PASEBA-1860 file (N, C-alpha, C; in nm, 3 decimals):
! residues 132
1> MPKFDRTR> -0.776/-0.088/-1.372/-0.679/-0.008/-1.301/-0.631/0.107/-1.391 ~ -0.606/0.221/-1.332/-0.557/0.334/-1.409/-0.420/0.304/-1.473 ~ -0.396/0.359/-1.590/-0.270/0.341/-1.661/-0.188/0.470/-1.649 ~ -0.060/0.455/-1.622/0.032/0.568/-1.617/0.173/0.514/-1.633 ~ 0.265/0.601/-1.666/0.403/0.564/-1.695/0.479/0.544/-1.564 ~ 0.509/0.418/-1.535/0.576/0.386/-1.409/0.727/0.413/-1.412 ~ 0.777/0.454/-1.525/0.918/0.494/-1.529/0.934/0.639/-1.481 ~ 0.823/0.706/-1.458/0.826/0.846/-1.413/0.814/0.851/-1.261
9> TLEQLESE> 0.851/0.965/-1.206/0.844/0.987/-1.061/0.712/1.053/-1.024 ~ 0.681/1.054/-0.895/0.561/1.127/-0.851/0.572/1.275/-0.888 ~ 0.692/1.332/-0.872/0.710/1.472/-0.908/0.675/1.495/-1.055 ~ 0.717/1.405/-1.142/0.689/1.420/-1.285/0.540/1.398/-1.314 ~ 0.482/1.295/-1.256/0.342/1.262/-1.285/0.246/1.367/-1.230 ~ 0.280/1.424/-1.116/0.193/1.525/-1.055/0.230/1.667/-1.098 ~ 0.339/1.680/-1.173/0.390/1.811/-1.216/0.400/1.907/-1.097 ~ 0.459/1.854/-0.991/0.472/1.934/-0.869/0.605/1.901/-0.801
17> LWPHNDFG> 0.691/2.001/-0.793/0.818/1.987/-0.723/0.802/2.042/-0.583 ~ 0.833/1.960/-0.485/0.828/2.007/-0.348/0.959/2.077/-0.315 ~ 0.952/2.193/-0.249/1.077/2.257/-0.207/1.144/2.172/-0.100 ~ 1.276/2.179/-0.094/1.349/2.103/0.008/1.305/2.148/0.147 ~ 1.286/2.053/0.235/1.243/2.082/0.372/1.347/2.022/0.465 ~ 1.407/2.103/0.548/1.510/2.056/0.642/1.452/2.000/0.771 ~ 1.319/1.987/0.778/1.256/1.934/0.899/1.320/1.799/0.932 ~ 1.359/1.780/1.056/1.437/1.663/1.097/1.359/1.535/1.116
25> SHVVQESQ> 1.254/1.515/1.044/1.173/1.394/1.056/1.213/1.295/0.946 ~ 1.233/1.170/0.985/1.264/1.066/0.886/1.153/1.056/0.782 ~ 1.028/1.062/0.826/0.916/1.048/0.733/0.916/1.162/0.631 ~ 0.939/1.284/0.676/0.942/1.398/0.584/1.057/1.384/0.486 ~ 1.174/1.354/0.535/1.291/1.341/0.448/1.274/1.226/0.349 ~ 1.226/1.115/0.397/1.207/0.998/0.310/1.097/1.024/0.207 ~ 0.990/1.088/0.247/0.883/1.121/0.152/0.934/1.209/0.040 ~ 1.015/1.308/0.075/1.072/1.396/-0.027/1.164/1.318/-0.121
33> RLRKIPLE> 1.244/1.229/-0.066/1.336/1.149/-0.146/1.260/1.056/-0.241 ~ 1.157/0.991/-0.188/1.083/0.892/-0.267/1.004/0.955/-0.382 ~ 0.966/1.080/-0.369/0.894/1.148/-0.477/0.982/1.165/-0.601 ~ 1.113/1.147/-0.585/1.207/1.164/-0.696/1.250/1.031/-0.758 ~ 1.192/0.922/-0.713/1.228/0.788/-0.762/1.119/0.738/-0.857 ~ 1.158/0.679/-0.971/1.056/0.622/-1.061/0.967/0.522/-0.987 ~ 0.839/0.527/-1.016/0.743/0.440/-0.947/0.780/0.293/-0.957 ~ 0.834/0.251/-1.070/0.869/0.110/-1.088/0.979/0.065/-0.993
41> QLTVENLR> 1.049/0.158/-0.932/1.157/0.124/-0.840/1.115/0.130/-0.692 ~ 0.993/0.173/-0.665/0.947/0.182/-0.526/0.924/0.042/-0.468 ~ 0.969/0.024/-0.346/0.949/-0.103/-0.276/0.814/-0.102/-0.204 ~ 0.777/-0.216/-0.151/0.654/-0.224/-0.070/0.665/-0.130/0.050 ~ 0.782/-0.124/0.110/0.802/-0.032/0.223/0.785/0.113/0.180 ~ 0.837/0.147/0.064/0.819/0.284/0.012/0.672/0.315/-0.009 ~ 0.600/0.221/-0.068/0.455/0.240/-0.090/0.383/0.256/0.043 ~ 0.417/0.172/0.141/0.352/0.179/0.272/0.371/0.316/0.334
49> LLIGQAIG> 0.493/0.366/0.329/0.522/0.496/0.389/0.447/0.609/0.319 ~ 0.455/0.613/0.187/0.392/0.721/0.112/0.240/0.717/0.123 ~ 0.182/0.599/0.111/0.036/0.588/0.123/-0.008/0.627/0.263 ~ 0.068/0.586/0.363/0.036/0.624/0.501/0.036/0.774/0.523 ~ 0.109/0.846/0.438/0.113/0.992/0.445/0.018/1.056/0.343 ~ -0.061/0.974/0.275/-0.157/1.019/0.173/-0.087/1.096/0.061 ~ 0.028/1.046/0.019/0.107/1.109/-0.088/0.093/1.025/-0.215 ~ 0.059/1.092/-0.325/0.056/1.026/-0.456/-0.044/0.914/-0.468
57> LSFLVPIA> -0.153/0.923/-0.398/-0.248/0.811/-0.390/-0.298/0.763/-0.526 ~ -0.326/0.853/-0.617/-0.381/0.813/-0.747/-0.286/0.720/-0.822 ~ -0.157/0.732/-0.794/-0.056/0.650/-0.861/-0.012/0.531/-0.776 ~ -0.007/0.550/-0.646/0.049/0.447/-0.558/-0.052/0.342/-0.514 ~ -0.177/0.381/-0.495/-0.278/0.282/-0.453/-0.294/0.171/-0.557 ~ -0.299/0.201/-0.688/-0.308/0.091/-0.784/-0.190/-0.005/-0.776 ~ -0.071/0.048/-0.754/0.047/-0.038/-0.742/0.039/-0.122/-0.616 ~ -0.005/-0.060/-0.506/-0.021/-0.134/-0.381/-0.122/-0.247/-0.398
65> LEHLESNL> -0.233/-0.218/-0.466/-0.335/-0.322/-0.487/-0.281/-0.438/-0.569 ~ -0.195/-0.410/-0.665/-0.134/-0.518/-0.742/-0.050/-0.608/-0.651 ~ 0.027/-0.546/-0.563/0.106/-0.626/-0.468/0.013/-0.711/-0.380 ~ -0.095/-0.650/-0.333/-0.186/-0.719/-0.242/-0.264/-0.829/-0.311 ~ -0.291/-0.812/-0.439/-0.361/-0.918/-0.513/-0.277/-1.044/-0.521 ~ -0.145/-1.027/-0.525/-0.060/-1.146/-0.531/-0.017/-1.193/-0.392 ~ -0.026/-1.106/-0.292/0.010/-1.143/-0.155/-0.064/-1.053/-0.057 ~ -0.171/-1.105/0.001/-0.252/-1.025/0.094/-0.171/-0.970/0.210
73> LAHGDFYP> -0.065/-1.040/0.246/0.015/-0.997/0.361/0.146/-0.931/0.318 ~ 0.148/-0.875/0.197/0.266/-0.802/0.151/0.304/-0.701/0.258 ~ 0.435/-0.689/0.281/0.475/-0.601/0.392/0.603/-0.527/0.363 ~ 0.612/-0.415/0.433/0.733/-0.336/0.432/0.818/-0.375/0.550 ~ 0.855/-0.278/0.632/0.948/-0.303/0.742/0.882/-0.337/0.876 ~ 0.749/-0.331/0.884/0.687/-0.347/1.015/0.633/-0.487/1.043 ~ 0.534/-0.531/0.968/0.472/-0.660/0.996/0.398/-0.710/0.873 ~ 0.375/-0.841/0.864/0.298/-0.893/0.751/0.162/-0.824/0.745
81> GDLLASLR> 0.130/-0.771/0.630/0.002/-0.702/0.612/0.010/-0.552/0.633 ~ 0.129/-0.498/0.659/0.137/-0.354/0.686/0.105/-0.269/0.563 ~ 0.123/-0.324/0.443/0.083/-0.248/0.324/-0.069/-0.233/0.320 ~ -0.140/-0.342/0.343/-0.286/-0.336/0.348/-0.331/-0.242/0.460 ~ -0.268/-0.250/0.574/-0.305/-0.161/0.685/-0.284/-0.015/0.650 ~ -0.183/0.015/0.567/-0.158/0.155/0.531/-0.274/0.214/0.450 ~ -0.350/0.129/0.384/-0.464/0.178/0.304/-0.575/0.235/0.392 ~ -0.570/0.208/0.522/-0.669/0.269/0.613/-0.654/0.420/0.617
89> AVPKDFWS> -0.535/0.472/0.585/-0.510/0.616/0.587/-0.568/0.687/0.464 ~ -0.611/0.611/0.365/-0.664/0.671/0.243/-0.802/0.730/0.274 ~ -0.821/0.859/0.244/-0.950/0.923/0.274/-1.066/0.857/0.199 ~ -1.183/0.859/0.261/-1.303/0.800/0.200/-1.335/0.863/0.066 ~ -1.312/0.993/0.053/-1.340/1.061/-0.073/-1.260/1.002/-0.189 ~ -1.139/0.957/-0.161/-1.055/0.898/-0.265/-1.126/0.778/-0.326 ~ -1.181/0.691/-0.240/-1.245/0.569/-0.290/-1.370/0.604/-0.370 ~ -1.443/0.708/-0.330/-1.562/0.752/-0.405/-1.525/0.803/-0.543
97> EHTSLNNA> -1.411/0.871/-0.552/-1.367/0.930/-0.678/-1.299/0.828/-0.770 ~ -1.254/0.717/-0.716/-1.181/0.616/-0.793/-1.254/0.482/-0.781 ~ -1.363/0.471/-0.855/-1.451/0.354/-0.841/-1.381/0.222/-0.875 ~ -1.292/0.221/-0.975/-1.226/0.094/-1.008/-1.136/0.049/-0.893 ~ -1.072/0.144/-0.826/-0.988/0.109/-0.711/-1.074/0.067/-0.593 ~ -1.187/0.135/-0.576/-1.282/0.096/-0.471/-1.328/-0.048/-0.494 ~ -1.359/-0.080/-0.617/-1.406/-0.216/-0.649/-1.297/-0.320/-0.628 ~ -1.174/-0.282/-0.657/-1.062/-0.373/-0.631/-1.047/-0.397/-0.480
105> MVELGSDV> -1.075/-0.294/-0.400/-1.072/-0.311/-0.254/-1.184/-0.403/-0.207 ~ -1.299/-0.395/-0.269/-1.410/-0.485/-0.235/-1.367/-0.629/-0.260 ~ -1.305/-0.653/-0.374/-1.258/-0.788/-0.406/-1.149/-0.833/-0.309 ~ -1.061/-0.742/-0.275/-0.955/-0.773/-0.178/-1.016/-0.808/-0.043 ~ -1.118/-0.732/-0.003/-1.187/-0.760/0.122/-1.249/-0.900/0.122 ~ -1.303/-0.939/0.008/-1.359/-1.073/-0.004/-1.250/-1.179/0.012 ~ -1.133/-1.152/-0.046/-1.021/-1.244/-0.031/-0.977/-1.254/0.115 ~ -0.969/-1.140/0.181/-0.929/-1.138/0.322/-1.030/-1.216/0.406
113> FGVHKTLS> -1.158/-1.197/0.379/-1.260/-1.270/0.453/-1.245/-1.420/0.431 ~ -1.217/-1.461/0.307/-1.197/-1.603/0.278/-1.078/-1.661/0.354 ~ -0.969/-1.586/0.359/-0.851/-1.631/0.434/-0.884/-1.640/0.583 ~ -0.956/-1.539/0.632/-0.995/-1.538/0.773/-1.079/-1.662/0.807 ~ -1.173/-1.693/0.720/-1.259/-1.810/0.743/-1.176/-1.939/0.745 ~ -1.086/-1.951/0.648/-1.002/-2.070/0.641/-0.914/-2.083/0.765 ~ -0.851/-1.971/0.805/-0.765/-1.974/0.923/-0.845/-2.004/1.050 ~ -0.965/-1.953/1.059/-1.051/-1.981/1.175/-1.083/-2.130/1.185
121> ELLPFLQR> -1.101/-2.193/1.070/-1.129/-2.336/1.069/-1.005/-2.419/1.101 ~ -0.888/-2.370/1.061/-0.763/-2.445/1.081/-0.703/-2.424/1.220 ~ -0.736/-2.314/1.284/-0.673/-2.281/1.412/-0.690/-2.391/1.518 ~ -0.809/-2.446/1.538/-0.821/-2.553/1.639/-0.730/-2.672/1.609 ~ -0.718/-2.707/1.483/-0.628/-2.816/1.444/-0.484/-2.781/1.477 ~ -0.441/-2.661/1.441/-0.301/-2.619/1.462/-0.268/-2.606/1.610 ~ -0.366/-2.572/1.692/-0.342/-2.555/1.835/-0.314/-2.686/1.907 ~ -0.342/-2.797/1.843/-0.314/-2.927/1.904/-0.165/-2.957/1.907
129> FQYK> -0.090/-2.889/1.825/0.054/-2.917/1.815/0.132/-2.836/1.916 ~ 0.233/-2.903/1.974/0.320/-2.837/2.073/0.464/-2.875/2.042 ~ 0.557/-2.793/2.088/0.698/-2.826/2.074/0.730/-2.949/2.158 ~ 0.817/-3.036/2.107/0.859/-3.154/2.182/1.009/-3.158/2.190
END
């Protein structure tokens, strides 16, 4: 995984200050706010939102993958697994340019497949139970 100083903000790491935008969108306002917060303080929800907007991917995808390695269904405010789902917004070129992150996704995919297989085997057993 790439190494970088997580006490720094996206603005500092990318050496790019975004001008203030008064656009009345929660996503725009929140994205601007989150770029000013040290990476070590970003929550899973913050990562989900920024990655979904393709912001700071070189720094945020590695952090997201760390969360997913310890919990495949890590989630922000929407549903279990929404962090993993946000990675669908990452452009294909990003994965080609970041082979170590691509390989981590391959391993994550293998983990997801294993969980899927296990759950598929357990589902018939679990369906036998009903509320009494």
